[in-house]
N, C-alpha and C positions, 0 to 999 in steps of 0.2 A: 131339280138337281140336288144331289146329295150334299150335305154340309153347307147349305145355302139358307140365308135368312133374307127376307125381302119385304119391303112395304111399298105401297103405291097410293097415289092420291090424285084426284082431278083438281086442277087449279083453274079457276075462272079468269084466266088472263092469257093473252097470246104467247106463243112459244118464244118470241123475241124478248119479251119482258121477263119471262120466267128464266130464260138462259142468262140474261144480263144479271139478275139477282143471284141465280144459282152459281155462276162462275165468277162474277166480279165483286160480289158483296157478301162473301161467306161470313165475315165477322158479324153480320147482322142476324144470321139464322142458324149457323152451323152447330151450336150447342144448345141444349134445352136450358132456358133460363132457370135459375140464376147463374148458371155457368156462362162463360163467354169465351170466344175464340179470337186469336190474333193470327193473321197470316204473316209468317216470317219470310217466306220465299216461295215463289212459284215460277217454274220454267215450263210453260204449258206446251209440252211436246213429249212424244214417247221417249222415255229415258230421262226426262227432265225432273229436277228436284221439286218436291212439294213438301213444305214444312209449315206446320201450324203449331201453336201452343194453346192449350185449353186451360182456363183458370176457373177454379171453383170458388164458391162463396166463403169457404173457410180457409182460404190460402192455398188450396191444392194447385199444383202446377203439373200438367200432363202434356209433354211434347208429343206431337203426332208427326213423325218424319217418314218419308218414303220417296217413291218416284212414281211418275205417271207411266202407265203401260200403254195408254191410248188417250188421245185428246182430239175429239172430233167436234170442232167448233159448231155450236148451235144444236148439238145433239147429245153428246155424252163425254164424260171423262172417267177414266179407270185408273186407280192407283193401288199400290201395295206397300206395306211396311216390311216386306221380306227383303227389300234392297233399299239401301240409303246411299248417301253421297258417293259419287264416282263408282257406283255399282259394287258397293261393299255389302256382303250378306248381313242380315239382321235376323233377330228372332221373329219369324213370320207369325202373324196373327190372321190376316185376311187380305183378300183382294176386294176393294170397294168399287162399285159401279154406280154412277149417278147419271141418269138419262132422262130425256124428255122426248115427247112425241106429240104432234098436233092431235087434238081430239075435239071434234065439233068446233065450237067457238073458243075453246080453251086448250089446255095442255095436260097430258098425262105425265106425271112425275113418278119415277121408279128409282128406288135406292136399294142396292143389293150388297150383301156381304157374303163372300165365298171363303170358306175356311179349309185349311189343309186336313183337319181331322174332325171326326164327329165330336170328340171331346171339346175342341176349341169352339165349335159351333154351339154346342150345348152351354158352355160357359158364357158365350156372348149373349145367348138367349136369356140365361139366368141373370146376367148383369142388367137386363132391362132393355135389350135391343129394340123390341117392338115399341115399347112405350117411349124410349128416348128418340129413336129415329122418327117415330110418328110425330112427336112434339116438334122436332126440327122441321118436318114437312109442314106442319101447321104454321110454324113461324114463317117459313118460306112462302107459303100460300097467302098468309095475311099481308105480307109486304107486297107481293105481286098483285093481289086483288085490289088492295088499296090504291095502288099506283096505275092500274090498268084503265 
C-alpha cells in the first residue's frame, strides 16, 4: 500500500496474553527505552479519545493525541492523530494500526503506519520508524514471552 510503513514479529505467547499486554499495559512497551509513555485517557471504541504522553530521557515531552477509528477487542485497534477531542481536526500525520493474529503456538503482531502523503511517510521512515517500532515490538514480545 502506498505511503505505508509496517513491522511484524512473531511472539511466542498466546494471543490472549499478547492482547492483554498490547491493549492494557502500553506504558510498559509503547516507547523504546529510555523513553517512556503514560496513558492519559482511552475510550476504547470507534470515535473514542486516545491520549498518551511520551517522555524522553532529557526532559522531552511529546503528547500523542487522537481518536480510535476501530477497536476490535482481542484483534486490533486503529487510531489517528488527524482528529482529536470531540472530532476536532488536527494536523494529520498518520493512521496507526496495531493487530494480532494466532500463528501456530504463538501470535503474529503487526504494527502499521499509514500516511496522507509520500513526504510524511518518508519523514517517518527517516525519523527511525523501523528501528523504533521494532524496538517497541521487542519490548512487547519480551513481556509476553516472559509471562506466557
